[in-house]
C-alpha positions as protocol buffer text, in pm:
chain_id: "A"
residue {
  index: 1
  type: MET
  ca { x: -7393 y: 9066 z: -6851 }
}
residue {
  index: 2
  type: PRO
  ca { x: -7724 y: 8890 z: -6772 }
}
residue {
  index: 3
  type: PRO
  ca { x: -8037 y: 9058 z: -6871 }
}
residue {
  index: 4
  type: LYS
  ca { x: -8251 y: 9221 z: -6608 }
}
residue {
  index: 5
  type: VAL
  ca { x: -8621 y: 9153 z: -6577 }
}
residue {
  index: 6
  type: ALA
  ca { x: -8707 y: 9471 z: -6760 }
}
residue {
  index: 7
  type: GLU
  ca { x: -8498 y: 9339 z: -7079 }
}
residue {
  index: 8
  type: LEU
  ca { x: -8678 y: 8996 z: -7123 }
}
residue {
  index: 9
  type: GLU
  ca { x: -8830 y: 8914 z: -7446 }
}
residue {
  index: 10
  type: THR
  ca { x: -9116 y: 8778 z: -7304 }
}
residue {
  index: 11
  type: PRO
  ca { x: -9168 y: 8931 z: -6971 }
}
residue {
  index: 12
  type: TRP
  ca { x: -9556 y: 8789 z: -6977 }
}
residue {
  index: 13
  type: ILE
  ca { x: -9429 y: 8440 z: -6955 }
}
residue {
  index: 14
  type: ARG
  ca { x: -9234 y: 8503 z: -6664 }
}
residue {
  index: 15
  type: ALA
  ca { x: -9526 y: 8620 z: -6499 }
}
residue {
  index: 16
  type: GLN
  ca { x: -9681 y: 8330 z: -6584 }
}
residue {
  index: 17
  type: LEU
  ca { x: -9391 y: 8123 z: -6457 }
}
residue {
  index: 18
  type: ILE
  ca { x: -9405 y: 8280 z: -6150 }
}
residue {
  index: 19
  type: ASP
  ca { x: -9786 y: 8236 z: -6102 }
}
residue {
  index: 20
  type: TRP
  ca { x: -9740 y: 7865 z: -6126 }
}
residue {
  index: 21
  type: LEU
  ca { x: -9428 y: 7867 z: -5912 }
}
residue {
  index: 22
  type: VAL
  ca { x: -9642 y: 8029 z: -5639 }
}
residue {
  index: 23
  type: ARG
  ca { x: -9912 y: 7741 z: -5704 }
}
residue {
  index: 24
  type: LEU
  ca { x: -9669 y: 7474 z: -5701 }
}
residue {
  index: 25
  type: SER
  ca { x: -9500 y: 7631 z: -5353 }
}
residue {
  index: 26
  type: ASP
  ca { x: -9840 y: 7589 z: -5203 }
}
residue {
  index: 27
  type: LYS
  ca { x: -9987 y: 7265 z: -5113 }
}
residue {
  index: 28
  type: GLY
  ca { x: -10251 y: 7389 z: -4951 }
}
residue {
  index: 29
  type: TRP
  ca { x: -10355 y: 7573 z: -5220 }
}
residue {
  index: 30
  type: GLN
  ca { x: -10314 y: 7249 z: -5442 }
}
residue {
  index: 31
  type: GLU
  ca { x: -10537 y: 7043 z: -5232 }
}
residue {
  index: 32
  type: GLU
  ca { x: -10808 y: 7301 z: -5239 }
}
residue {
  index: 33
  type: ASN
  ca { x: -10783 y: 7385 z: -5606 }
}
residue {
  index: 34
  type: TRP
  ca { x: -10658 y: 7051 z: -5783 }
}
residue {
  index: 35
  type: MET
  ca { x: -10810 y: 6800 z: -5524 }
}
residue {
  index: 36
  type: SER
  ca { x: -11183 y: 6909 z: -5527 }
}
residue {
  index: 37
  type: ARG
  ca { x: -11200 y: 6914 z: -5915 }
}
residue {
  index: 38
  type: ASP
  ca { x: -11401 y: 6632 z: -6112 }
}
residue {
  index: 39
  type: PRO
  ca { x: -11196 y: 6357 z: -6138 }
}
residue {
  index: 40
  type: GLY
  ca { x: -11215 y: 6375 z: -6531 }
}
residue {
  index: 41
  type: LYS
  ca { x: -11050 y: 6750 z: -6493 }
}
residue {
  index: 42
  type: SER
  ca { x: -10662 y: 6790 z: -6389 }
}
residue {
  index: 43
  type: GLY
  ca { x: -10510 y: 7123 z: -6254 }
}
residue {
  index: 44
  type: LEU
  ca { x: -10198 y: 6926 z: -6236 }
}
residue {
  index: 45
  type: ASP
  ca { x: -10232 y: 6880 z: -6649 }
}
residue {
  index: 46
  type: GLU
  ca { x: -10264 y: 7244 z: -6652 }
}
residue {
  index: 47
  type: ALA
  ca { x: -9961 y: 7337 z: -6489 }
}
residue {
  index: 48
  type: LEU
  ca { x: -9763 y: 7061 z: -6692 }
}
residue {
  index: 49
  type: ASP
  ca { x: -9950 y: 7205 z: -7028 }
}
residue {
  index: 50
  type: PHE
  ca { x: -9795 y: 7544 z: -6897 }
}
residue {
  index: 51
  type: PHE
  ca { x: -9455 y: 7422 z: -6829 }
}
residue {
  index: 52
  type: ASP
  ca { x: -9442 y: 7212 z: -7175 }
}
residue {
  index: 53
  type: ASP
  ca { x: -9531 y: 7484 z: -7372 }
}
residue {
  index: 54
  type: SER
  ca { x: -9288 y: 7739 z: -7211 }
}
residue {
  index: 55
  type: GLY
  ca { x: -8995 y: 7535 z: -7204 }
}
residue {
  index: 56
  type: VAL
  ca { x: -8875 y: 7666 z: -6913 }
}
residue {
  index: 57
  type: LEU
  ca { x: -8804 y: 7314 z: -6759 }
}
residue {
  index: 58
  type: THR
  ca { x: -8668 y: 7085 z: -7053 }
}
residue {
  index: 59
  type: GLU
  ca { x: -8452 y: 7383 z: -7224 }
}
residue {
  index: 60
  type: PRO
  ca { x: -8387 y: 7634 z: -6926 }
}
residue {
  index: 61
  type: ARG
  ca { x: -8092 y: 7740 z: -7059 }
}
residue {
  index: 62
  type: GLY
  ca { x: -8260 y: 7821 z: -7393 }
}
residue {
  index: 63
  type: ARG
  ca { x: -8497 y: 8080 z: -7234 }
}
residue {
  index: 64
  type: LEU
  ca { x: -8220 y: 8305 z: -7086 }
}
residue {
  index: 65
  type: GLY
  ca { x: -8317 y: 8642 z: -7217 }
}
residue {
  index: 66
  type: PHE
  ca { x: -8682 y: 8554 z: -7290 }
}
residue {
  index: 67
  type: VAL
  ca { x: -8825 y: 8420 z: -6938 }
}
residue {
  index: 68
  type: LEU
  ca { x: -8486 y: 8378 z: -6712 }
}
residue {
  index: 69
  type: VAL
  ca { x: -8210 y: 8630 z: -6641 }
}
residue {
  index: 70
  type: ASP
  ca { x: -7937 y: 8422 z: -6492 }
}
residue {
  index: 71
  type: GLU
  ca { x: -7759 y: 8069 z: -6426 }
}
residue {
  index: 72
  type: GLU
  ca { x: -7893 y: 8044 z: -6060 }
}
residue {
  index: 73
  type: GLU
  ca { x: -8254 y: 8066 z: -6211 }
}
residue {
  index: 74
  type: VAL
  ca { x: -8167 y: 7812 z: -6498 }
}
residue {
  index: 75
  type: ALA
  ca { x: -8035 y: 7599 z: -6213 }
}
residue {
  index: 76
  type: ALA
  ca { x: -8391 y: 7645 z: -6019 }
}
residue {
  index: 77
  type: MET
  ca { x: -8569 y: 7503 z: -6325 }
}
residue {
  index: 78
  type: GLN
  ca { x: -8346 y: 7221 z: -6354 }
}
residue {
  index: 79
  type: ALA
  ca { x: -8403 y: 7138 z: -6008 }
}
residue {
  index: 80
  type: LEU
  ca { x: -8755 y: 7189 z: -6044 }
}
residue {
  index: 81
  type: ASN
  ca { x: -8769 y: 6945 z: -6363 }
}
residue {
  index: 82
  type: SER
  ca { x: -8582 y: 6691 z: -6214 }
}
residue {
  index: 83
  type: VAL
  ca { x: -8814 y: 6648 z: -5900 }
}
residue {
  index: 84
  type: MET
  ca { x: -9083 y: 6710 z: -6120 }
}
residue {
  index: 85
  type: ASP
  ca { x: -9011 y: 6414 z: -6330 }
}
residue {
  index: 86
  type: ARG
  ca { x: -9004 y: 6206 z: -6049 }
}
residue {
  index: 87
  type: ALA
  ca { x: -9283 y: 6292 z: -5895 }
}
residue {
  index: 88
  type: ILE
  ca { x: -9536 y: 6272 z: -6192 }
}
residue {
  index: 89
  type: SER
  ca { x: -9377 y: 5939 z: -6335 }
}
residue {
  index: 90
  type: VAL
  ca { x: -9580 y: 5728 z: -6028 }
}
residue {
  index: 91
  type: SER
  ca { x: -9891 y: 5579 z: -6138 }
}
residue {
  index: 92
  type: SER
  ca { x: -10163 y: 5711 z: -5981 }
}
residue {
  index: 93
  type: SER
  ca { x: -10555 y: 5777 z: -6125 }
}
residue {
  index: 94
  type: CYS
  ca { x: -10568 y: 6144 z: -6011 }
}
residue {
  index: 95
  type: ASP
  ca { x: -10402 y: 6464 z: -5875 }
}
residue {
  index: 96
  type: ALA
  ca { x: -10495 y: 6394 z: -5520 }
}
residue {
  index: 97
  type: GLU
  ca { x: -10260 y: 6072 z: -5546 }
}
residue {
  index: 98
  type: ILE
  ca { x: -9954 y: 6243 z: -5684 }
}
residue {
  index: 99
  type: ILE
  ca { x: -10004 y: 6577 z: -5433 }
}
residue {
  index: 100
  type: GLN
  ca { x: -10007 y: 6345 z: -5147 }
}
residue {
  index: 101
  type: THR
  ca { x: -9702 y: 6145 z: -5195 }
}
residue {
  index: 102
  type: ARG
  ca { x: -9329 y: 6242 z: -5064 }
}
residue {
  index: 103
  type: ALA
  ca { x: -9211 y: 6287 z: -5442 }
}
residue {
  index: 104
  type: TRP
  ca { x: -9437 y: 6575 z: -5454 }
}
residue {
  index: 105
  type: ASP
  ca { x: -9308 y: 6763 z: -5132 }
}
residue {
  index: 106
  type: ASP
  ca { x: -8999 y: 6787 z: -5307 }
}
residue {
  index: 107
  type: VAL
  ca { x: -9185 y: 6969 z: -5619 }
}
residue {
  index: 108
  type: VAL
  ca { x: -9317 y: 7183 z: -5360 }
}
residue {
  index: 109
  type: ASN
  ca { x: -8983 y: 7272 z: -5213 }
}
residue {
  index: 110
  type: ALA
  ca { x: -8816 y: 7306 z: -5536 }
}
residue {
  index: 111
  type: ALA
  ca { x: -9082 y: 7552 z: -5674 }
}
residue {
  index: 112
  type: ARG
  ca { x: -9001 y: 7788 z: -5341 }
}
residue {
  index: 113
  type: GLY
  ca { x: -8650 y: 7770 z: -5394 }
}
residue {
  index: 114
  type: ALA
  ca { x: -8729 y: 7870 z: -5750 }
}
residue {
  index: 115
  type: LEU
  ca { x: -8896 y: 8147 z: -5655 }
}
residue {
  index: 116
  type: ILE
  ca { x: -8659 y: 8255 z: -5419 }
}
residue {
  index: 117
  type: ALA
  ca { x: -8377 y: 8239 z: -5697 }
}
residue {
  index: 118
  type: MET
  ca { x: -8619 y: 8451 z: -5881 }
}
residue {
  index: 119
  type: GLY
  ca { x: -8638 y: 8705 z: -5653 }
}
residue {
  index: 120
  type: GLU
  ca { x: -8966 y: 8684 z: -5547 }
}
residue {
  index: 121
  type: GLU
  ca { x: -9112 y: 8724 z: -5193 }
}
residue {
  index: 122
  type: MET
  ca { x: -9270 y: 8411 z: -5035 }
}
residue {
  index: 123
  type: GLN
  ca { x: -9600 y: 8453 z: -4916 }
}
């Protein structure tokens, strides 16, 4: 039986994950917060650092019981990882170029799907 959210080993990382998914699912937020930054600072890098550090995209199955509660959430993270890899593999000089690509729209949609899989209400 999959663990419940209250039984997770690291629920605070789950909360951070949900915060990042909310940001990734909101292109307007990204445009307002990432495109207006100084060219030398990347908001997208902050998101990528979280995902790298937490391992939820690269090893989602290993995060079961810690951050994720079931296979549906694992599948959602795998889908997000796949589209995120595609989106960030394009050569660009700044966040604005990345988030304006078609590939980034797939990231936004996958983040929305992940929030749904995690039982989070869409704003």
